[in-house]
C-alpha positions in Angstrom: 5.6 19.3 -32.1 2.1 20.0 -31.7 -0.6 19.6 -34.6 -0.9 23.5 -34.7 2.8 24.0 -34.7 2.9 21.8 -37.8 0.1 23.6 -39.5 1.8 27.0 -38.9 5.5 25.7 -40.3 3.5 24.2 -43.2 1.4 27.6 -43.9 4.7 29.1 -43.5 6.8 27.2 -46.1 3.9 27.6 -48.6 2.9 31.1 -48.6 0.5 30.6 -51.7 -1.8 28.5 -49.7 -3.6 29.7 -46.4 -3.3 28.5 -42.9 -6.8 27.2 -43.1 -6.0 25.1 -46.3 -3.0 23.7 -44.6 -5.1 22.5 -41.4 -7.5 21.0 -44.1 -4.5 19.2 -45.6 -2.9 18.1 -42.1 -6.5 17.0 -40.6 -7.4 15.1 -44.0 -4.0 13.4 -43.6 -4.5 12.3 -40.2 -7.8 11.3 -40.7 -7.1 9.0 -43.6 -4.4 7.2 -41.8 -6.7 6.8 -39.1 -9.6 5.4 -41.0 -7.1 3.1 -42.7 -5.9 1.6 -39.6 -9.7 1.2 -38.4 -10.2 -0.8 -41.5 -7.5 -3.2 -40.6 -5.1 -2.2 -43.3 -1.4 -0.7 -43.1 0.0 2.6 -44.0 3.3 2.8 -45.3 5.1 6.4 -46.0 8.3 5.2 -47.7 11.3 6.8 -45.8 9.4 7.6 -43.0 7.7 4.5 -41.4 4.6 2.4 -41.4 1.7 2.2 -39.4 -0.3 -0.9 -38.6 -2.9 -2.6 -36.3 -1.6 -4.8 -33.6 -3.7 -7.3 -32.2 -3.1 -7.8 -28.3 -4.7 -11.0 -26.5 -7.1 -10.8 -23.4 -5.1 -10.9 -20.3 -5.3 -10.7 -16.6 -3.8 -7.4 -15.4 -3.2 -5.9 -12.0 -4.5 -2.8 -10.7 -1.7 -0.5 -9.3 -3.6 1.3 -6.9 -5.6 -1.8 -5.2 -3.3 -4.8 -6.2 -6.1 -6.6 -7.4 -6.6 -8.4 -10.6 -8.4 -7.0 -13.9 -9.6 -8.5 -16.9 -8.0 -6.7 -19.9 -10.1 -7.6 -23.0 -8.6 -8.3 -26.5 -7.8 -5.3 -28.5 -6.1 -3.8 -31.5 -3.8 -0.8 -30.8 -1.8 1.2 -33.4 1.9 0.5 -34.0 4.5 2.4 -35.7 8.0 1.0 -37.2 10.4 3.6 -38.2 11.7 3.5 -41.8 15.5 3.3 -42.4 15.9 6.7 -43.8 14.1 8.4 -40.8 16.2 5.9 -38.4 19.5 7.0 -40.0 18.7 10.8 -40.0 18.1 10.4 -36.5 21.2 8.8 -35.6 23.3 10.9 -37.9 22.4 13.9 -35.7 23.3 12.1 -32.5 27.1 11.7 -33.8 
């Protein structure tokens, strides 16, 4: 699902709000999550999952085109862990 599809679906389910209002809600939601992760904190959405920044140590990588070694600096990457309710819902639809 694309962000625009999410906005459209939310606007359809909430006819008392305009599409522009829904777009502001979605953009604010994602921006708040991004800013929280940027500050190094964790975001937990009960029943859905948790976002947290994960530290990756510096390492020596390999350039797949040339085969040469490349220094990969340390960095933080976003990590998402699904909540139990979401996992259960996904697995229930597969049975």
